[in-house]
N, CA, C and O atoms as a printed pandas DataFrame, in Angstrom:
     atom_number atom_name residue_name chain_id  residue_number  x_coord  y_coord  z_coord
0              1         N          UNK        A               1    2.132 -219.998   55.098
1              2        CA          UNK        A               1    1.826 -219.230   56.272
2              3         C          UNK        A               1    2.845 -218.090   56.406
3              4         O          UNK        A               1    4.049 -218.306   56.272
4              5         N          UNK        A               2    2.361 -216.909   56.664
5              6        CA          UNK        A               2    3.234 -215.743   56.773
6              7         C          UNK        A               2    3.018 -215.083   58.128
7              8         O          UNK        A               2    1.883 -214.849   58.543
8              9         N          UNK        A               3    4.115 -214.788   58.806
9             10        CA          UNK        A               3    4.066 -214.006   60.041
10            11         C          UNK        A               3    4.436 -212.575   59.711
11            12         O          UNK        A               3    5.302 -212.326   58.871
12            13         N          UNK        A               4    3.791 -211.650   60.360
13            14        CA          UNK        A               4    4.170 -210.248   60.217
14            15         C          UNK        A               4    5.192 -209.958   61.312
15            16         O          UNK        A               4    4.952 -210.220   62.490
16            17         N          UNK        A               5    6.328 -209.417   60.904
17            18        CA          UNK        A               5    7.416 -209.131   61.835
18            19         C          UNK        A               5    7.465 -207.631   62.068
19            20         O          UNK        A               5    7.593 -206.850   61.125
20            21         N          UNK        A               6    7.363 -207.237   63.317
21            22        CA          UNK        A               6    7.486 -205.821   63.668
22            23         C          UNK        A               6    8.960 -205.487   63.875
23            24         O          UNK        A               6    9.806 -206.377   63.962
24            25         N          UNK        A               7    9.248 -204.206   63.950
25            26        CA          UNK        A               7   10.622 -203.778   64.177
26            27         C          UNK        A               7   11.163 -204.352   65.490
27            28         O          UNK        A               7   12.295 -204.834   65.531
28            29         N          UNK        A               8   10.374 -204.305   66.551
29            30        CA          UNK        A               8   10.866 -204.809   67.839
30            31         C          UNK        A               8   11.068 -206.324   67.800
31            32         O          UNK        A               8   12.014 -206.818   68.415
32            33         N          UNK        A               9   10.219 -207.078   67.106
33            34        CA          UNK        A               9   10.414 -208.530   66.954
34            35         C          UNK        A               9   11.697 -208.800   66.170
35            36         O          UNK        A               9   12.467 -209.694   66.521
36            37         N          UNK        A              10   11.923 -208.033   65.116
37            38        CA          UNK        A              10   13.112 -208.153   64.280
38            39         C          UNK        A              10   14.370 -207.975   65.135
39            40         O          UNK        A              10   15.277 -208.807   65.106
40            41         N          UNK        A              11   14.408 -206.888   65.887
41            42        CA          UNK        A              11   15.573 -206.573   66.720
42            43         C          UNK        A              11   15.756 -207.617   67.815
43            44         O          UNK        A              11   16.870 -208.094   68.034
44            45         N          UNK        A              12   14.682 -207.975   68.502
45            46        CA          UNK        A              12   14.774 -208.955   69.590
46            47         C          UNK        A              12   15.273 -210.304   69.086
47            48         O          UNK        A              12   16.087 -210.946   69.749
48            49         N          UNK        A              13   14.801 -210.739   67.935
49            50        CA          UNK        A              13   15.216 -212.029   67.385
50            51         C          UNK        A              13   16.695 -212.011   67.025
51            52         O          UNK        A              13   17.417 -212.964   67.318
52            53         N          UNK        A              14   17.151 -210.933   66.393
53            54        CA          UNK        A              14   18.574 -210.809   66.075
54            55         C          UNK        A              14   19.415 -210.818   67.351
55            56         O          UNK        A              14   20.447 -211.486   67.408
56            57         N          UNK        A              15   18.986 -210.092   68.359
57            58        CA          UNK        A              15   19.765 -210.002   69.599
58            59         C          UNK        A              15   19.829 -211.352   70.316
59            60         O          UNK        A              15   20.788 -211.613   71.042
60            61         N          UNK        A              16   18.829 -212.210   70.125
61            62        CA          UNK        A              16   18.856 -213.552   70.721
62            63         C          UNK        A              16   19.731 -214.507   69.918
63            64         O          UNK        A              16   20.512 -215.264   70.493
64            65         N          UNK        A              17   19.605 -214.475   68.595
65            66        CA          UNK        A              17   20.267 -215.463   67.739
66            67         C          UNK        A              17   21.676 -215.034   67.337
67            68         O          UNK        A              17   22.607 -215.837   67.406
68            69         N          UNK        A              18   21.843 -213.799   66.924
69            70        CA          UNK        A              18   23.141 -213.281   66.444
70            71         C          UNK        A              18   23.395 -211.905   67.064
71            72         O          UNK        A              18   23.355 -210.893   66.364
72            73         N          UNK        A              19   23.655 -211.866   68.363
73            74        CA          UNK        A              19   23.733 -210.580   69.071
74            75         C          UNK        A              19   24.874 -209.665   68.638
75            76         O          UNK        A              19   24.827 -208.462   68.897
76            77         N          UNK        A              20   25.895 -210.211   67.986
77            78        CA          UNK        A              20   27.052 -209.386   67.652
78            79         C          UNK        A              20   27.135 -208.967   66.191
79            80         O          UNK        A              20   28.089 -208.294   65.800
80            81         N          UNK        A              21   26.153 -209.351   65.375
81            82        CA          UNK        A              21   26.234 -209.037   63.950
82            83         C          UNK        A              21   25.915 -207.583   63.621
83            84         O          UNK        A              21   26.528 -207.001   62.727
84            85         N          UNK        A              22   24.970 -206.998   64.329
85            86        CA          UNK        A              22   24.538 -205.634   64.034
86            87         C          UNK        A              22   24.291 -204.877   65.331
87            88         O          UNK        A              22   23.882 -205.458   66.337
88            89         N          UNK        A              23   24.544 -203.589   65.294
89            90        CA          UNK        A              23   24.214 -202.730   66.429
90            91         C          UNK        A              23   22.699 -202.525   66.458
91            92         O          UNK        A              23   21.999 -202.855   65.501
92            93         N          UNK        A              24   22.213 -201.984   67.553
93            94        CA          UNK        A              24   20.786 -201.676   67.666
94            95         C          UNK        A              24   20.368 -200.707   66.556
95            96         O          UNK        A              24   19.356 -200.915   65.887
96            97         N          UNK        A              25   21.158 -199.652   66.371
97            98        CA          UNK        A              25   20.840 -198.673   65.320
98            99         C          UNK        A              25   20.907 -199.310   63.937
99           100         O          UNK        A              25   20.081 -199.017   63.073
100          101         N          UNK        A              26   21.895 -200.184   63.729
101          102        CA          UNK        A              26   22.014 -200.882   62.456
102          103         C          UNK        A              26   20.803 -201.752   62.169
103          104         O          UNK        A              26   20.331 -201.806   61.034
104          105         N          UNK        A              27   20.296 -202.434   63.190
105          106        CA          UNK        A              27   19.106 -203.276   63.012
106          107         C          UNK        A              27   17.879 -202.442   62.663
107          108         O          UNK        A              27   17.064 -202.852   61.836
108          109         N          UNK        A              28   17.746 -201.283   63.286
109          110        CA          UNK        A              28   16.609 -200.405   62.962
110          111         C          UNK        A              28   16.666 -199.979   61.496
111          112         O          UNK        A              28   15.655 -200.000   60.795
112          113         N          UNK        A              29   17.844 -199.599   61.047
113          114        CA          UNK        A              29   18.027 -199.147   59.664
114          115         C          UNK        A              29   17.832 -200.309   58.689
115          116         O          UNK        A              29   17.219 -200.135   57.636
116          117         N          UNK        A              30   18.344 -201.477   59.028
117          118        CA          UNK        A              30   18.206 -202.647   58.168
118          119         C          UNK        A              30   16.745 -203.070   58.065
119          120         O          UNK        A              30   16.282 -203.412   56.977
120          121         N          UNK        A              31   16.021 -203.052   59.162
121          122        CA          UNK        A              31   14.594 -203.386   59.136
122          123         C          UNK        A              31   13.843 -202.434   58.208
123          124         O          UNK        A              31   13.043 -202.868   57.379
124          125         N          UNK        A              32   14.103 -201.155   58.350
125          126        CA          UNK        A              32   13.454 -200.148   57.498
126          127         C          UNK        A              32   13.792 -200.385   56.019
127          128         O          UNK        A              32   12.924 -200.287   55.152
128          129         N          UNK        A              33   15.046 -200.695   55.751
129          130        CA          UNK        A              33   15.491 -200.955   54.376
130          131         C          UNK        A              33   14.766 -202.163   53.789
131          132         O          UNK        A              33   14.293 -202.114   52.654
132          133         N          UNK        A              34   14.679 -203.240   54.555
133          134        CA          UNK        A              34   14.019 -204.449   54.061
134          135         C          UNK        A              34   12.523 -204.233   53.865
135          136         O          UNK        A              34   11.941 -204.755   52.915
136          137         N          UNK        A              35   11.898 -203.470   54.753
137          138        CA          UNK        A              35   10.474 -203.133   54.584
138          139         C          UNK        A              35   10.256 -202.306   53.325
139          140         O          UNK        A              35    9.308 -202.551   52.579
140          141         N          UNK        A              36   11.128 -201.325   53.081
141          142        CA          UNK        A              36   11.027 -200.504   51.876
142          143         C          UNK        A              36   11.190 -201.362   50.625
143          144         O          UNK        A              36   10.497 -201.156   49.629
144          145         N          UNK        A              37   12.103 -202.319   50.681
145          146        CA          UNK        A              37   12.298 -203.232   49.550
146          147         C          UNK        A              37   11.010 -204.016   49.283
147          148         O          UNK        A              37   10.567 -204.115   48.139
148          149         N          UNK        A              38   10.415 -204.571   50.336
149          150        CA          UNK        A              38    9.170 -205.323   50.166
150          151         C          UNK        A              38    8.067 -204.442   49.578
151          152         O          UNK        A              38    7.349 -204.861   48.671
152          153         N          UNK        A              39    7.940 -203.240   50.091
153          154        CA          UNK        A              39    6.897 -202.327   49.615
154          155         C          UNK        A              39    7.106 -201.905   48.172
155          156         O          UNK        A              39    6.143 -201.781   47.416
156          157         N          UNK        A              40    8.346 -201.684   47.786
157          158        CA          UNK        A              40    8.607 -201.200   46.422
158          159         C          UNK        A              40    8.552 -202.310   45.378
159          160         O          UNK        A              40    8.263 -202.047   44.211
160          161         N          UNK        A              41    8.828 -203.550   45.787
161          162        CA          UNK        A              41    8.838 -204.654   44.818
162          163         C          UNK        A              41    7.601 -205.539   44.902
163          164         O          UNK        A              41    7.301 -206.279   43.966
164          165         N          UNK        A              42    6.883 -205.464   46.020
165          166        CA          UNK        A              42    5.752 -206.362   46.219
166          167         C          UNK        A              42    6.190 -207.774   46.580
167          168         O          UNK        A              42    5.360 -208.676   46.696
168          169         N          UNK        A              43    7.479 -207.964   46.755
169          170        CA          UNK        A              43    8.050 -209.275   47.082
170          171         C          UNK        A              43    8.273 -209.364   48.587
171          172         O          UNK        A              43    8.893 -208.482   49.181
172          173         N          UNK        A              44    7.766 -210.429   49.201
173          174        CA          UNK        A              44    7.972 -210.613   50.629
174          175         C          UNK        A              44    9.313 -211.304   50.879
175          176         O          UNK        A              44    9.727 -212.181   50.121
176          177         N          UNK        A              45    9.973 -210.892   51.945
177          178        CA          UNK        A              45   11.265 -211.456   52.310
178          179         C          UNK        A              45   11.052 -212.434   53.457
179          180         O          UNK        A              45   10.339 -212.136   54.415
180          181         N          UNK        A              46   11.670 -213.594   53.354
181          182        CA          UNK        A              46   11.611 -214.553   54.454
182          183         C          UNK        A              46   12.480 -214.031   55.590
183          184         O          UNK        A              46   13.620 -213.621   55.369
184          185         N          UNK        A              47   11.945 -214.047   56.796
185          186        CA          UNK        A              47   12.705 -213.580   57.951
186          187         C          UNK        A              47   13.589 -214.717   58.442
187          188         O          UNK        A              47   13.188 -215.531   59.273
188          189         N          UNK        A              48   14.798 -214.746   57.904
189          190        CA          UNK        A              48   15.794 -215.759   58.221
190          191         C          UNK        A              48   17.036 -215.010   58.700
191          192         O          UNK        A              48   17.787 -214.454   57.899
192          193         N          UNK        A              49   17.237 -215.006   60.002
193          194        CA          UNK        A              49   18.318 -214.233   60.609
194          195         C          UNK        A              49   19.672 -214.606   60.012
195          196         O          UNK        A              49   20.468 -213.726   59.686
196          197         N          UNK        A              50   19.935 -215.887   59.870
197          198        CA          UNK        A              50   21.234 -216.333   59.362
198          199         C          UNK        A              50   21.426 -215.865   57.921
199          200         O          UNK        A              50   22.502 -215.385   57.566
200          201         N          UNK        A              51   20.405 -215.999   57.099
201          202        CA          UNK        A              51   20.506 -215.554   55.697
202          203         C          UNK        A              51   20.744 -214.050   55.614
203          204         O          UNK        A              51   21.546 -213.596   54.799
204          205         N          UNK        A              52   20.062 -213.282   56.442
205          206        CA          UNK        A              52   20.254 -211.828   56.441
206          207         C          UNK        A              52   21.677 -211.489   56.883
207          208         O          UNK        A              52   22.293 -210.571   56.342
208          209         N          UNK        A              53   22.196 -212.225   57.862
209          210        CA          UNK        A              53   23.578 -212.005   58.312
210          211         C          UNK        A              53   24.582 -212.341   57.216
211          212         O          UNK        A              53   25.648 -211.731   57.138
212          213         N          UNK        A              54   24.242 -213.310   56.371
213          214        CA          UNK        A              54   25.128 -213.651   55.244
214          215         C          UNK        A              54   25.043 -212.601   54.141
215          216         O          UNK        A              54   26.019 -212.363   53.430
216          217         N          UNK        A              55   23.881 -211.976   54.000
217          218        CA          UNK        A              55   23.666 -211.000   52.936
218          219         C          UNK        A              55   24.120 -209.587   53.285
219          220         O          UNK        A              55   24.453 -208.813   52.387
220          221         N          UNK        A              56   24.140 -209.236   54.562
221          222        CA          UNK        A              56   24.452 -207.867   54.978
222          223         C          UNK        A              56   25.503 -207.864   56.085
223          224         O          UNK        A              56   25.555 -208.772   56.915
224          225         N          UNK        A              57   26.330 -206.835   56.081
225          226        CA          UNK        A              57   27.332 -206.625   57.124
226          227         C          UNK        A              57   27.296 -205.170   57.548
227          228         O          UNK        A              57   26.977 -204.284   56.756
228          229         N          UNK        A              58   27.628 -204.938   58.806
229          230        CA          UNK        A              58   27.681 -203.572   59.324
230          231         C          UNK        A              58   29.134 -203.170   59.553
231          232         O          UNK        A              58   29.948 -203.962   60.027
232          233         N          UNK        A              59   29.438 -201.933   59.208
233          234        CA          UNK        A              59   30.768 -201.370   59.419
234          235         C          UNK        A              59   30.637 -200.098   60.238
235          236         O          UNK        A              59   29.798 -199.243   59.955
236          237         N          UNK        A              60   31.465 -199.989   61.241
237          238        CA          UNK        A              60   31.437 -198.834   62.137
238          239         C          UNK        A              60   31.838 -197.551   61.409
239          240         O          UNK        A              60   31.278 -196.485   61.668
240          241         N          UNK        A              61   32.807 -197.657   60.499
241          242        CA          UNK        A              61   33.308 -196.470   59.798
242          243         C          UNK        A              61   33.547 -196.779   58.318
243          244         O          UNK        A              61   33.593 -197.938   57.906
244          245         N          UNK        A              62   33.694 -195.735   57.550
245          246        CA          UNK        A              62   34.025 -195.884   56.121
246          247         C          UNK        A              62   35.407 -196.524   55.964
247          248         O          UNK        A              62   35.620 -197.327   55.055
248          249         N          UNK        A              63   36.332 -196.174   56.835
249          250        CA          UNK        A              63   37.680 -196.745   56.772
250          251         C          UNK        A              63   37.629 -198.262   56.965
251          252         O          UNK        A              63   38.300 -199.001   56.243
252          253         N          UNK        A              64   36.854 -198.720   57.913
253          254        CA          UNK        A              64   36.702 -200.159   58.163
254          255         C          UNK        A              64   36.113 -200.863   56.935
255          256         O          UNK        A              64   36.564 -201.947   56.563
256          257         N          UNK        A              65   35.124 -200.257   56.319
257          258        CA          UNK        A              65   34.510 -200.813   55.111
258          259         C          UNK        A              65   35.523 -200.901   53.976
259          260         O          UNK        A              65   35.619 -201.925   53.299
260          261         N          UNK        A              66   36.276 -199.823   53.774
261          262        CA          UNK        A              66   37.281 -199.801   52.706
262          263         C          UNK        A              66   38.402 -200.814   52.961
263          264         O          UNK        A              66   38.961 -201.366   52.013
264          265         N          UNK        A              67   38.729 -201.060   54.214
265          266        CA          UNK        A              67   39.737 -202.075   54.532
266          267         C          UNK        A              67   39.272 -203.470   54.118
267          268         O          UNK        A              67   40.065 -204.258   53.604
268          269         N          UNK        A              68   38.002 -203.777   54.337
269          270        CA          UNK        A              68   37.470 -205.096   53.967
270          271         C          UNK        A              68   37.312 -205.263   52.459
271          272         O          UNK        A              68   37.367 -206.380   51.945
272          273         N          UNK        A              69   37.119 -204.168   51.764
273          274        CA          UNK        A              69   36.957 -204.207   50.310
274          275         C          UNK        A              69   38.145 -203.504   49.657
275          276         O          UNK        A              69   37.973 -202.594   48.845
276          277         N          UNK        A              70   39.331 -203.931   50.017
277          278        CA          UNK        A              70   40.554 -203.263   49.586
278          279         C          UNK        A              70   40.845 -203.414   48.091
279          280         O          UNK        A              70   41.712 -202.721   47.558
280          281         N          UNK        A              71   40.132 -204.308   47.415
281          282        CA          UNK        A              71   40.344 -204.440   45.967
282          283         C          UNK        A              71   39.735 -203.252   45.209
283          284         O          UNK        A              71   39.984 -203.076   44.016
284          285         N          UNK        A              72   38.946 -202.452   45.904
285          286        CA          UNK        A              72   38.379 -201.237   45.316
286          287         C          UNK        A              72   39.171 -200.041   45.804
287          288         O          UNK        A              72   39.607 -199.997   46.954
288          289         N          UNK        A              73   39.351 -199.087   44.937
289          290        CA          UNK        A              73   40.131 -197.914   45.310
290          291         C          UNK        A              73   39.316 -196.870   46.056
291          292         O          UNK        A              73   39.855 -196.151   46.899
292          293         N          UNK        A              74   38.017 -196.777   45.756
293          294        CA          UNK        A              74   37.200 -195.745   46.384
294          295         C          UNK        A              74   35.880 -196.310   46.897
295          296         O          UNK        A              74   35.420 -197.370   46.472
296          297         N          UNK        A              75   35.303 -195.577   47.807
297          298        CA          UNK        A              75   33.983 -195.901   48.342
298          299         C          UNK        A              75   32.943 -195.908   47.218
299          300         O          UNK        A              75   32.052 -196.758   47.192
300          301         N          UNK        A              76   33.064 -194.966   46.303
301          302        CA          UNK        A              76   32.117 -194.848   45.196
302          303         C          UNK        A              76   32.130 -196.090   44.312
303          304         O          UNK        A              76   31.085 -196.490   43.799
304          305         N          UNK        A              77   33.298 -196.707   44.125
305          306        CA          UNK        A              77   33.384 -197.941   43.330
306          307         C          UNK        A              77   32.593 -199.069   43.999
307          308         O          UNK        A              77   31.936 -199.859   43.321
308          309         N          UNK        A              78   32.658 -199.137   45.308
309          310        CA          UNK        A              78   31.893 -200.154   46.037
310          311         C          UNK        A              78   30.400 -199.863   45.896
311          312         O          UNK        A              78   29.598 -200.771   45.682
312          313         N          UNK        A              79   30.042 -198.590   46.019
313          314        CA          UNK        A              79   28.640 -198.169   45.899
314          315         C          UNK        A              79   28.041 -198.553   44.548
315          316         O          UNK        A              79   26.846 -198.834   44.457
316          317         N          UNK        A              80   28.851 -198.566   43.513
317          318        CA          UNK        A              80   28.373 -198.938   42.179
318          319         C          UNK        A              80   28.070 -200.431   42.084
319          320         O          UNK        A              80   27.322 -200.854   41.201
320          321         N          UNK        A              81   28.638 -201.228   42.977
321          322        CA          UNK        A              81   28.505 -202.684   42.914
322          323         C          UNK        A              81   27.381 -203.242   43.791
323          324         O          UNK        A              81   26.886 -204.338   43.529
324          325         N          UNK        A              82   26.976 -202.511   44.817
325          326        CA          UNK        A              82   26.036 -203.077   45.781
326          327         C          UNK        A              82   25.281 -201.979   46.526
327          328         O          UNK        A              82   25.508 -200.788   46.316
328          329         N          UNK        A              83   24.385 -202.411   47.393
329          330        CA          UNK        A              83   23.628 -201.485   48.236
330          331         C          UNK        A              83   24.463 -201.112   49.451
331          332         O          UNK        A              83   25.049 -201.977   50.102
332          333         N          UNK        A              84   24.515 -199.834   49.749
333          334        CA          UNK        A              84   25.159 -199.364   50.966
334          335         C          UNK        A              84   24.170 -198.448   51.670
335          336         O          UNK        A              84   23.649 -197.500   51.082
336          337         N          UNK        A              85   23.923 -198.747   52.930
337          338        CA          UNK        A              85   23.007 -197.954   53.746
338          339         C          UNK        A              85   23.863 -197.173   54.737
339          340         O          UNK        A              85   24.552 -197.763   55.570
340          341         N          UNK        A              86   23.818 -195.872   54.646
341          342        CA          UNK        A              86   24.598 -195.007   55.537
342          343         C          UNK        A              86   23.681 -194.511   56.650
343          344         O          UNK        A              86   22.539 -194.124   56.403
344          345         N          UNK        A              87   24.195 -194.528   57.880
345          346        CA          UNK        A              87   23.373 -194.062   59.000
346          347         C          UNK        A              87   24.261 -193.567   60.135
347          348         O          UNK        A              87   25.452 -193.874   60.188
348          349         N          UNK        A              88   23.671 -192.808   61.030
349          350        CA          UNK        A              88   24.367 -192.307   62.218
350          351         C          UNK        A              88   23.928 -193.134   63.420
351          352         O          UNK        A              88   22.754 -193.473   63.567
352          353         N          UNK        A              89   24.890 -193.449   64.270
353          354        CA          UNK        A              89   24.590 -194.182   65.504
354          355         C          UNK        A              89   24.367 -193.202   66.648
355          356         O          UNK        A              89   24.960 -192.124   66.694
356          357         N          UNK        A              90   23.507 -193.602   67.558
357          358        CA          UNK        A              90   23.203 -192.793   68.724
358          359         C          UNK        A              90   24.088 -193.216   69.886
359          360         O          UNK        A              90   24.223 -194.406   70.172
360          361         N          UNK        A              91   24.682 -192.254   70.546
361          362        CA          UNK        A              91   25.460 -192.482   71.759
362          363         C          UNK        A              91   24.702 -191.783   72.883
363          364         O          UNK        A              91   24.490 -190.571   72.825
364          365         N          UNK        A              92   24.294 -192.529   73.901
365          366        CA          UNK        A              92   23.464 -191.953   74.955
366          367         C          UNK        A              92   24.149 -190.816   75.705
367          368         O          UNK        A              92   23.472 -189.963   76.279
368          369         N          UNK        A              93   25.466 -190.791   75.709
369          370        CA          UNK        A              93   26.178 -189.722   76.401
370          371         C          UNK        A              93   26.414 -188.499   75.531
371          372         O          UNK        A              93   26.475 -187.379   76.037
372          373         N          UNK        A              94   26.549 -188.708   74.197
373          374        CA          UNK        A              94   26.947 -187.609   73.320
374          375         C          UNK        A              94   25.940 -187.281   72.225
375          376         O          UNK        A              94   26.131 -186.304   71.500
376          377         N          UNK        A              95   24.887 -188.057   72.083
377          378        CA          UNK        A              95   23.965 -187.868   70.967
378          379         C          UNK        A              95   24.452 -188.647   69.760
379          380         O          UNK        A              95   25.129 -189.665   69.912
380          381         N          UNK        A              96   24.120 -188.190   68.581
381          382        CA          UNK        A              96   24.553 -188.891   67.373
382          383         C          UNK        A              96   26.048 -188.724   67.179
383          384         O          UNK        A              96   26.597 -187.647   67.409
384          385         N          UNK        A              97   26.704 -189.799   66.754
385          386        CA          UNK        A              97   28.144 -189.761   66.523
386          387         C          UNK        A              97   28.456 -188.837   65.351
387          388         O          UNK        A              97   27.603 -188.596   64.497
388          389         N          UNK        A              98   29.668 -188.329   65.316
389          390        CA          UNK        A              98   30.093 -187.369   64.302
390          391         C          UNK        A              98   30.326 -188.002   62.936
391          392         O          UNK        A              98   30.439 -187.291   61.938
392          393         N          UNK        A              99   30.397 -189.306   62.879
393          394        CA          UNK        A              99   30.688 -189.994   61.626
394          395         C          UNK        A              99   29.573 -190.982   61.299
395          396         O          UNK        A              99   28.769 -191.332   62.163
396          397         N          UNK        A             100   29.532 -191.420   60.062
397          398        CA          UNK        A             100   28.521 -192.377   59.626
398          399         C          UNK        A             100   29.013 -193.804   59.800
399          400         O          UNK        A             100   30.213 -194.077   59.758
400          401         N          UNK        A             101   28.069 -194.699   59.994
401          402        CA          UNK        A             101   28.308 -196.131   59.952
402          403         C          UNK        A             101   27.591 -196.653   58.713
403          404         O          UNK        A             101   26.809 -195.928   58.098
404          405         N          UNK        A             102   27.851 -197.905   58.341
405          406        CA          UNK        A             102   27.340 -198.424   57.075
406          407         C          UNK        A             102   26.882 -199.866   57.208
407          408         O          UNK        A             102   27.470 -200.660   57.943
408          409         N          UNK        A             103   25.824 -200.184   56.485
409          410        CA          UNK        A             103   25.429 -201.572   56.274
410          411         C          UNK        A             103   25.562 -201.789   54.774
411          412         O          UNK        A             103   25.078 -200.992   53.970
412          413         N          UNK        A             104   26.226 -202.880   54.412
413          414        CA          UNK        A             104   26.489 -203.163   53.005
414          415         C          UNK        A             104   25.947 -204.545   52.674
415          416         O          UNK        A             104   26.062 -205.484   53.462
416          417         N          UNK        A             105   25.360 -204.643   51.501
417          418        CA          UNK        A             105   24.906 -205.939   51.023
418          419         C          UNK        A             105   26.086 -206.658   50.372
419          420         O          UNK        A             105   26.757 -206.109   49.498
420          421         N          UNK        A             106   26.328 -207.883   50.808
421          422        CA          UNK        A             106   27.453 -208.662   50.294
422          423         C          UNK        A             106   27.316 -208.887   48.791
423          424         O          UNK        A             106   26.211 -209.036   48.268
424          425         N          UNK        A             107   28.437 -208.909   48.120
425          426        CA          UNK        A             107   28.450 -209.174   46.678
426          427         C          UNK        A             107   29.668 -209.981   46.317
427          428         O          UNK        A             107   29.866 -210.309   45.147
């Protein structure tokens, strides 16, 4: 049996089960990424919030990401090892932030 998960169901479920793992903008980008993966491979992904949280992490800044992966000297070295999704976050007072945030697939 397969359920079709919409973007709003995806976000709402994450916010109920693991509210602090991803920002709203991060969840939108992650949902789009996972849908693109399914479409390009023909492989369906099980919607398991905990498994997705184990597979992906969000970083507010490139500096924060590099701190967690300090065994690598450059961002590009990390990019060669795994998927990195770069995106801009929306701030209701200022619009899009001046810097990028990142979602990285654990490796």
